[in-house]
BAFI-3210 file (N, C-alpha, C; in Angstrom, 3 decimals, decimal comma, padded with zeros to 6 digits):
// residues 102
n [1|2|3|4|5|6|7|8|9|10|11|12|13|14|15|16|17|18|19|20|21|22|23|24|25|26|27|28|29|30|31|32|33|34|35|36|37|38|39|40|41|42|43|44|45|46|47|48|49|50|51|52|53|54|55|56|57|58|59|60|61|62|63|64|65|66|67|68|69|70|71|72|73|74|75|76|77|78|79|80|81|82|83|84|85|86|87|88|89|90|91|92|93|94|95|96|97|98|99|100|101|102]
n.u [096,775|096,919|094,571|092,111|089,036|086,147|083,069|081,035|078,647|077,084|075,311|074,043|072,677|072,813|073,965|075,484|077,226|078,617|080,042|081,703|083,141|084,493|086,166|087,686|089,023|090,595|092,259|094,021|096,654|099,412|097,731|097,056|095,135|091,583|088,324|084,919|082,383|079,394|077,885|077,454|079,804|083,375|086,728|090,179|093,621|096,699|100,104|103,477|105,183|107,528|106,644|104,928|103,793|101,775|098,211|094,778|092,032|088,744|085,526|082,112|078,698|075,589|072,071|070,644|068,568|067,869|070,306|073,453|075,288|078,676|081,061|084,373|087,274|090,597|093,158|096,093|097,942|099,656|099,432|100,931|101,583|102,045|102,442|101,554|102,437|100,601|099,501|097,087|095,084|095,580|094,912|092,096|091,142|091,870|090,271|087,660|087,682|087,927|085,489|083,621|084,192|084,003]
n.v [110,251|107,260|105,690|103,547|102,882|100,989|100,014|097,175|095,320|092,219|089,409|087,795|086,469|088,409|086,900|084,909|086,598|087,703|085,479|085,017|087,386|087,160|084,952|086,024|088,171|086,795|085,506|087,413|087,381|087,692|088,248|089,210|089,479|089,080|090,503|090,322|092,629|093,983|092,088|092,476|093,329|093,058|093,125|093,098|092,926|093,482|092,342|093,684|094,605|094,787|096,996|098,373|099,339|097,782|097,197|098,061|096,341|096,626|095,304|095,427|094,326|094,870|094,754|094,791|095,483|092,502|091,300|091,944|094,650|095,219|096,745|097,742|098,669|099,784|100,736|102,411|101,338|102,900|106,168|108,295|107,620|108,572|107,787|104,814|103,081|101,847|099,783|099,756|100,066|097,731|095,754|096,209|095,821|093,138|091,799|092,430|091,293|088,584|088,094|088,406|086,410|084,018]
n.w [097,503|095,748|093,615|092,000|090,408|089,299|087,718|086,903|085,026|085,543|084,349|086,502|089,592|092,680|094,837|093,551|092,173|094,323|095,266|093,062|093,143|095,622|095,030|092,916|094,158|096,024|094,264|093,397|094,286|096,537|098,681|101,914|103,942|104,353|104,484|105,067|104,656|105,806|104,422|101,636|100,579|100,220|101,374|100,661|101,605|100,092|099,928|100,082|097,086|094,340|093,009|094,712|098,063|098,840|098,543|099,191|098,274|097,406|096,983|095,947|095,712|094,055|093,488|090,204|087,355|085,782|086,640|088,257|089,659|089,979|091,951|092,022|093,776|094,063|096,195|097,190|100,017|101,496|102,394|101,337|098,764|095,525|092,904|091,432|089,531|087,867|089,282|090,871|088,914|087,433|089,351|089,645|087,003|086,630|088,558|087,665|085,107|085,815|087,218|085,211|083,414|084,794]
ca.u [096,750|096,634|093,496|091,398|087,795|085,338|081,873|080,717|077,375|077,126|073,935|073,810|072,090|073,801|074,681|076,491|078,214|079,446|080,961|082,706|083,970|085,387|087,176|088,564|089,887|091,575|093,176|094,918|098,034|099,944|096,655|097,442|093,946|090,312|087,282|083,594|081,758|077,978|077,255|077,487|081,114|084,532|087,959|091,408|094,857|097,798|101,410|104,454|105,799|108,555|105,975|104,109|103,810|100,547|096,961|093,521|091,111|087,396|084,493|080,753|077,683|074,269|071,129|070,275|067,593|068,441|071,649|074,125|076,363|079,814|081,946|085,688|088,179|091,917|093,757|097,395|097,836|100,450|098,771|101,806|101,853|101,563|102,513|101,450|102,927|099,485|099,134|095,670|094,317|095,776|094,101|090,673|090,886|091,982|089,088|086,476|087,811|087,665|084,076|082,836|084,510|083,644]
ca.v [108,806|106,694|104,697|103,344|102,135|100,732|099,187|096,268|094,600|090,815|088,891|086,715|086,923|089,003|085,891|084,325|087,659|087,826|084,338|085,293|088,481|086,595|084,134|086,900|088,917|085,860|085,122|088,521|087,088|088,527|088,615|088,978|089,321|089,355|090,817|090,546|093,751|094,257|091,055|092,676|093,825|092,350|093,890|092,345|093,709|092,779|092,605|094,523|094,093|095,685|098,197|099,089|098,954|097,031|097,879|097,574|096,170|096,449|095,055|095,319|093,918|095,453|094,269|095,620|094,751|091,370|090,931|092,550|095,611|094,984|097,909|097,329|099,803|099,453|101,948|102,179|101,308|103,996|107,420|109,216|107,105|109,436|107,023|103,392|102,330|101,110|098,614|099,790|099,795|096,318|094,991|096,356|095,168|091,692|091,332|092,540|090,270|087,277|087,891|088,335|085,148|082,852]
ca.w [097,554|094,437|093,606|090,744|090,630|088,111|087,904|085,805|085,124|085,165|084,332|087,469|090,855|093,584|095,629|092,649|091,917|095,523|095,264|092,028|093,637|096,640|094,356|092,133|095,066|096,578|093,190|093,058|094,674|097,614|099,602|103,305|104,778|103,701|105,452|104,499|105,355|105,550|103,625|100,188|100,150|100,764|101,236|100,870|101,631|099,450|100,516|099,390|095,862|093,836|092,507|095,700|099,467|099,065|098,237|099,745|097,158|097,940|095,984|096,474|094,738|094,240|092,483|089,054|086,550|085,034|087,048|089,397|089,413|090,859|092,047|092,530|094,010|094,589|096,757|097,805|101,478|102,061|102,007|100,614|097,427|094,447|091,658|091,744|088,374|087,267|090,100|091,252|087,692|087,133|090,305|089,326|085,713|086,815|089,284|086,793|084,070|086,405|087,563|083,986|082,727|085,639]
c.u [096,299|095,536|092,893|090,144|087,006|084,134|081,665|079,373|077,620|075,721|073,721|073,198|073,177|074,596|075,784|077,605|079,150|080,451|082,071|083,677|084,963|086,520|088,180|089,513|090,961|092,625|094,148|096,383|098,493|098,880|097,067|096,238|092,709|089,257|085,977|082,924|080,308|077,311|077,326|078,803|082,224|085,768|089,141|092,583|095,944|099,107|102,291|104,966|106,875|107,954|105,219|104,333|102,544|099,325|095,827|092,551|089,749|086,427|083,141|079,805|076,353|073,336|070,874|069,254|068,322|069,864|072,148|075,172|077,450|080,721|083,254|086,574|089,483|092,589|095,087|097,264|098,617|099,900|099,643|102,156|101,226|101,517|102,489|101,891|101,857|098,991|097,647|094,776|094,400|094,930|092,628|090,340|090,931|090,740|087,859|086,523|087,455|086,188|083,212|083,031|083,982|082,271]
c.v [108,284|105,632|104,600|102,557|102,025|099,878|098,326|095,608|093,149|090,234|087,664|087,321|087,496|087,978|085,229|085,330|087,814|086,680|084,538|086,374|087,983|085,806|085,004|087,678|088,020|085,477|086,239|088,190|088,080|088,929|088,217|088,752|089,675|089,591|091,075|091,620|093,884|093,262|091,240|093,274|093,060|093,189|092,977|093,313|092,863|093,185|093,475|093,811|095,078|097,002|098,979|098,568|098,195|097,877|097,279|097,531|095,816|096,240|094,966|094,953|094,574|094,965|095,300|094,828|093,708|091,018|091,683|093,557|095,355|096,210|097,451|098,562|099,290|100,754|101,584|102,243|102,426|105,308|108,351|108,742|108,024|108,694|105,545|102,494|101,433|099,938|098,608|099,486|098,302|095,442|095,016|095,622|093,654|091,130|091,359|091,500|088,895|087,060|087,801|087,007|083,939|082,313]
c.w [096,195|094,548|092,208|091,074|089,341|088,495|086,677|086,079|084,736|085,307|085,217|088,727|091,768|094,406|094,800|092,358|093,109|095,603|094,235|092,484|094,679|095,995|093,599|093,025|095,684|095,541|092,797|093,328|095,726|098,621|101,018|104,204|103,968|104,773|104,708|105,340|104,903|104,604|102,119|099,705|100,858|100,477|101,493|100,882|100,995|100,105|099,629|098,136|095,425|093,345|093,571|097,118|099,832|098,770|099,062|098,571|097,738|096,791|096,658|095,340|095,084|093,159|091,390|088,255|085,705|085,421|088,251|088,930|090,453|090,792|092,690|092,644|094,598|095,000|097,408|099,322|102,145|101,516|101,172|099,203|096,385|093,120|092,018|090,588|087,764|088,079|090,477|090,054|087,334|088,065|089,922|088,033|085,840|087,517|088,373|085,683|084,609|086,730|086,319|083,264|083,493|085,355]
res [m|s|s|f|e|e|e|a|f|i|p|v|a|p|a|e|a|m|e|r|l|k|d|a|l|q|a|l|g|r|v|k|s|a|k|v|m|a|g|n|s|i|s|v|k|t|g|i|s|i|k|s|w|g|e|t|v|t|g|s|v|g|p|a|s|d|g|t|v|v|h|v|r|s|q|s|r|v|r|t|t|l|i|d|y|g|r|n|r|q|n|v|k|q|v|i|e|m|i|q|v|a]
***
């Protein structure tokens, strides 16, 4: 199964980081459903595109000294996907860029 994940530090409180994360995940495009899990993580499912059968993108926030660590993971929804044409990496990079700029 194809996936990509990355962590980033942002110098804001965890509650603010969670709001930024929610907004960034919704802005991915092709979002079909969103689910908040355990209060500090959220997961969205994207629809089919010409490059993929959709992805599940999950983000979580955790406190760190002087800010928050945000972990973002994108995974192909179809288990037999071996090549994602960079779609998972693109999803993660886009979310991290958006939460750092906001």
